[in-house]
C-alpha positions in Angstrom: -20.2 9.5 10.0 -22.0 5.5 8.3 -24.3 6.1 5.5 -27.4 5.0 4.7 -27.6 2.5 2.4 -31.4 1.1 1.2 -32.4 -1.6 -2.4 -34.6 0.5 -4.6 -36.3 0.0 -7.4 -36.6 1.0 -10.8 -39.7 -0.1 -12.6 -39.9 0.0 -16.6 -43.5 2.0 -15.9 -45.9 3.8 -13.8 -47.6 0.8 -11.6 -50.7 0.7 -12.7 -53.2 0.5 -9.2 -57.2 -1.1 -10.1 -58.2 0.7 -7.3 -59.0 4.4 -7.1 -55.9 6.4 -6.8 -57.0 8.7 -4.2 -55.8 9.0 -0.7 -58.9 7.2 1.2 -58.1 3.9 -1.1 -58.2 0.3 0.7 -57.5 -2.1 -1.3 -55.4 -2.6 -4.9 -54.4 -5.7 -6.5 -50.8 -6.9 -7.1 -49.4 -5.8 -10.8 -46.3 -7.5 -13.3 -43.3 -5.3 -13.9 -39.5 -5.2 -14.8 -37.4 -4.7 -11.9 -34.1 -3.9 -11.0 -32.8 -3.8 -7.4 -30.0 -1.6 -6.9 -27.5 -1.2 -3.7 -27.3 2.8 -3.1 -23.5 3.9 -2.1 -22.0 7.2 -1.8 -18.4 8.4 -2.8 -16.4 10.4 -4.4 -14.5 11.4 -7.3 -10.7 10.4 -7.4 -7.5 10.2 -9.4 -6.2 7.3 -10.6 -2.7 6.6 -9.2 -3.5 9.2 -6.3 -1.0 9.4 -3.6 0.1 11.6 -0.7 4.1 12.7 -1.6 6.0 13.0 2.2 9.2 14.6 3.7 11.9 12.1 4.0 13.6 13.8 6.7 12.6 16.3 10.0 14.1 20.7 8.8 12.8 23.5 7.4 11.2 23.7 4.4 13.3 26.2 2.1 11.9 25.9 -1.3 8.7 24.6 -1.9 8.3 24.6 -5.8 4.4 23.3 -6.0 1.5 25.3 -6.6 -2.2 23.2 -7.0 -3.2 22.1 -10.6 0.4 21.9 -11.6 2.0 19.0 -13.7 5.0 17.8 -12.7 7.0 15.4 -14.0 8.5 11.8 -12.8 11.8 13.0 -10.7 11.0 16.9 -10.9 12.6 18.4 -7.4 9.7 19.6 -5.3 11.3 20.8 -2.3 14.1 21.4 -0.2 14.5 20.8 2.9 17.1 22.5 5.4 18.7 19.7 7.1 22.9 20.5 7.6 22.8 17.1 9.5 22.2 15.5 6.9 24.8 17.1 5.3 27.4 16.6 8.2 26.9 13.1 8.0 27.7 12.8 4.5 31.0 14.4 4.8 32.1 12.3 7.7 30.9 9.1 6.4 32.8 10.0 3.8 36.2 11.2 5.6 36.3 7.5 7.5 36.2 5.5 3.4 39.7 7.9 2.9 40.6 6.7 6.1 39.1 2.4 5.8 40.4 2.6 1.9 43.8 3.4 3.3 43.8 0.8 5.8 43.3 -1.7 4.0 46.2 -1.1 0.8 48.6 -2.5 1.0 50.2 0.6 2.1 49.3 0.5 5.5 51.1 0.5 8.9 50.0 -2.0 10.8 49.9 -4.5 6.8 54.3 -3.0 6.5 55.4 -4.3 10.4 53.5 -7.6 9.7 54.9 -8.2 6.6 58.3 -6.3 8.6 57.9 -9.6 11.1 57.3 -12.2 8.9 60.4 -12.0 7.0 62.2 -12.0 9.7 60.3 -14.7 11.5 61.2 -16.6 8.2 64.9 -15.9 8.2 64.9 -16.9 11.9 63.4 -20.2 10.9 65.8 -20.7 8.1 68.8 -20.0 10.6 67.3 -22.9 12.2 66.6 -25.1 9.7 70.1 -24.5 9.0 71.6 -25.3 12.1 69.5 -28.0 12.6 71.0 -30.5 9.0 74.1 -29.7 10.4 74.1 -31.3 14.0 71.8 -34.0 12.3 75.3 -34.8 10.1 77.1 -34.8 13.5 75.2 -36.1 15.7 75.3 -39.1 12.8 78.9 -39.6 13.1 79.0 -38.9 16.9 80.9 -35.3 17.6 77.2 -34.1 19.3 74.6 -35.5 21.4 71.1 -36.8 20.9 69.7 -33.3 22.9 72.0 -30.8 21.5 70.8 -32.7 18.2 66.8 -31.9 19.7 67.6 -28.9 21.0 67.5 -27.8 17.2 65.0 -29.6 16.1 62.8 -28.0 18.6 64.4 -24.9 17.6 63.4 -25.1 14.0 60.3 -26.3 14.7 59.2 -22.8 17.3 60.4 -20.9 14.7 58.5 -22.5 11.3 55.0 -22.1 13.4 55.7 -18.6 14.5 56.4 -17.8 10.8 53.2 -19.2 10.1 51.1 -17.6 12.8 52.3 -14.2 11.5 51.4 -15.3 8.6 47.7 -15.9 9.3 47.7 -13.5 11.4 48.3 -11.1 8.3 45.1 -12.7 6.1 43.2 -12.0 9.3 44.3 -8.8 9.5 43.5 -8.2 5.8 40.5 -10.0 5.7 39.0 -7.5 9.0 40.6 -4.4 6.7 38.0 -5.6 3.3 35.4 -5.7 5.8 36.0 -2.1 7.3 36.3 -1.0 4.2 32.9 -2.5 3.1 30.9 -1.2 6.0 32.3 1.7 5.5 31.4 1.9 1.7 27.9 0.8 3.4 27.4 3.6 5.6 29.0 6.3 3.3 26.0 5.6 0.9 23.8 5.6 2.9 24.9 8.8 4.4 24.3 10.3 1.0 21.1 8.8 0.4 19.8 10.6 3.4 21.5 13.8 2.6 19.9 13.6 -0.6 16.3 13.6 1.4 17.0 17.3 1.5 16.4 17.2 -2.0 12.5 16.0 -2.2 11.6 14.3 -5.8 8.5 13.1 -7.2 9.1 9.8 -8.3 5.8 9.6 -9.8 4.7 12.5 -12.0 1.2 13.9 -12.0 -1.4 16.8 -11.0 -1.0 18.4 -7.4 -4.6 18.2 -6.1 -4.3 19.9 -2.5 -0.7 21.2 -1.2 -0.5 21.0 2.9 2.4 23.0 3.6 4.4 26.1 2.6 7.5 27.3 2.7 9.2 28.0 5.9 7.1 25.5 7.5 8.8 22.9 9.7 8.0 19.4 8.8 9.1 16.4 9.9 9.7 13.0 8.2 6.5 11.3 7.1 4.8 14.9 6.9 2.2 15.0 4.3 3.6 18.4 1.6 1.1 17.6 -1.6 -1.2 15.1 -2.7 -0.3 13.9 -6.4 -2.5 12.0 -8.6 -3.2 10.9 -12.5 -5.4 13.4 -13.8 -6.6 11.7 -17.5 -8.3 9.2 -15.7 -10.8 10.1 -12.4 -12.9 7.4 -10.9 -15.7 7.2 -8.3 -14.3 5.8 -4.9 -17.6 4.6 -3.6 -18.5 3.2 0.1 -21.0 0.4 0.1 -22.3 -0.6 3.7 -21.7 -3.9 5.3 -24.6 -5.4 4.8 -24.2 -4.9 1.0 -21.3 -5.4 0.2 -21.5 -9.2 -0.4 -24.0 -8.3 -3.4 -21.7 -6.1 -5.0 -20.0 -7.8 -7.9 -16.6 -6.8 -10.2 -18.9 -5.7 -13.8 -21.5 -4.5 -12.4 -23.4 -1.5 -13.5 -23.4 1.5 -12.4 -25.4 5.1 -12.2 -23.9 7.9 -11.1 -24.6 11.5 -10.2 -22.6 14.0 -9.3 -23.9 15.9 -6.2 -22.3 19.3 -8.7 -25.4 17.9 -11.3 -28.0 16.0 -9.6 -30.2 15.7 -12.9 -27.5 14.2 -14.7 -27.0 10.6 -14.7 -23.5 8.2 -15.5 -23.3 4.9 -16.5 -20.3 3.3 -14.6 -18.3 -0.5 -14.2 -17.7 -1.3 -10.9 -13.7 -2.9 -11.5 -12.4 -3.2 -8.6 -14.0 -4.0 -4.2 -11.3 -3.2 -1.3 -10.8 -5.6 0.0 -10.0 -4.5 3.8 -12.8 -2.5 6.4 -12.6 1.5 6.7 -13.1 1.3 10.8 -14.4 5.5 10.2 -17.2 5.3 7.5 -18.0 1.2 9.0 -17.6 0.7 5.3 -16.1 -1.2 2.4 -14.9 0.4 -0.8 -15.1 -0.1 -4.5 -13.8 1.8 -7.7 -16.3 2.6 -10.6 -14.7 3.3 -13.8 -17.1 6.1 -16.1 -18.5 4.5 -19.0 -19.6 8.1 -20.3 -18.0 11.8 -20.7 -17.1 13.6 -17.4 -18.7 17.0 -17.5 -16.7 17.9 -14.3 -13.7 16.8 -13.4 -12.6 18.0 -10.0 -11.2 15.0 -7.6 -13.1 15.0 -4.5 -16.4 16.0 -5.5 -18.6 14.4 -4.0 -21.5 11.9 -5.6 -24.0 9.1 -5.1 -24.5 6.0 -7.0 -27.0 2.7 -7.0 -25.1 0.0 -8.3 -27.7 -2.5 -10.0 -26.7 -6.0 -8.7 -29.9 -7.9 -10.3 -33.0 -7.0 -13.0 -36.1 -8.9 -13.3 -38.8 -8.8 -15.3 -42.4 -9.2 -14.7 -42.3 -9.7 -11.2 -45.5 -9.8 -9.0 -45.7 -6.5 -6.9 -47.9 -5.0 -4.1 -46.9 -1.3 -2.5 -44.8 -1.7 0.7 -47.4 -0.9 3.0 -50.5 -3.7 2.3 -48.0 -5.7 2.9 -48.7 -6.6 7.0 -46.1 -8.1 9.7 -45.2 -11.9 8.9 -45.3 -11.7 5.4 -49.3 -11.4 6.1 -51.3 -9.7 3.1 -55.5 -9.6 3.7 -57.2 -10.1 0.6 -60.6 -9.2 0.3 -63.6 -11.3 1.8 -61.6 -13.2 3.8 -61.4 -13.0 7.2 -58.4 -14.3 8.0 -55.1 -12.9 6.4 -53.0 -15.1 3.8 -48.8 -15.1 4.2 -47.0 -14.9 1.0 -43.3 -15.4 0.4 -41.7 -12.6 -0.4 -38.6 -11.3 -2.9 -37.1 -7.7 -3.5 -38.2 -5.7 -0.8 -38.0 -1.7 -1.0 -39.4 1.3 0.8 -42.7 1.5 -2.1 -42.7 -2.5 -2.9 -42.5 -5.6 -2.3 -42.3 -8.0 -4.6 -44.8 -11.3 -4.0 -43.1 -14.9 -5.1 -46.1 -17.0 -4.0 -49.5 -16.9 -2.2 -51.3 -14.5 -3.9 -51.8 -13.5 -7.7 -52.9 -10.9 -10.4 -56.1 -11.2 -9.7 -56.4 -11.2 -5.9 -57.6 -7.9 -4.6 -55.4 -6.8 -1.4 -56.5 -4.5 1.6 -55.0 -3.0 4.2 -57.6 -4.3 6.5 -55.6 -7.0 8.7 -58.2 -7.7 11.9 
């Protein structure tokens, strides 16, 4: 529902009309008075730092340790959600972590096997080198052919390359095992964190203003269980029409009336204007803090407010009923109406900038 907004003028004293006060009066004179222009807004009382406590996992509420009006401390466990799958995933991740830790250790079978292969390859490489060195001497002495010597060189080079390849394979296997260990450690932490969601904690303390779930209810991740806020500070959340929001500024004075006691007016100050447009109310929101002490401190209390956006002294005013279409007023003893320049306009009064003065007698007859 869209709130209705209007500009309201407060006069510093009762306007004195020079014409008679009866309903049959058709003439009057402009008067000068101090006026105040305001923007009307509707709103509610809200506690500071209000937030919605939401479920972080699916399951049944086995316990809900909340009551409306209760004060809770930061870190307090306020609900238990029955979700055995989270616990099973955490246990499974723990077991897989133990396996990954073993596979990354030097005692792992894969490392033992490749170490044995490396030792055998290095032994074969040493043997081939000895044979190559012996045939080099024989070849130089003419006791071995060139082909025989070259075959020993080829055998040594091959066994040396095999040993180096096995050493590189060992490094790759070790890196893969370390990566698998890191991945499983991360997965275990995630599983443990999700398992902890079975216990819902209040990150920020405050007062429980509204409880939306009961013990035994099935909740889904993201469901709101309760609304919590700071009970020590209440502010007015005001809804301002889009046509008036440009006139509202931080620091402006606000006159507020709670619907629970419309005979009392509180003073406040605009301290924040929210930047987003609310589609449901077709309006903008701003926040006002109270300068006066509140007698009634229940969240959600509806209120009305007048935001003072301008004040003007000694303004020239006429009743709005004397202003005709096209900003025309009829002056007594003149046949044609006069076009005036207007300023503030309320439901009852019009500010006259130029065209007439306080000595002018105006009438309602615009014929």
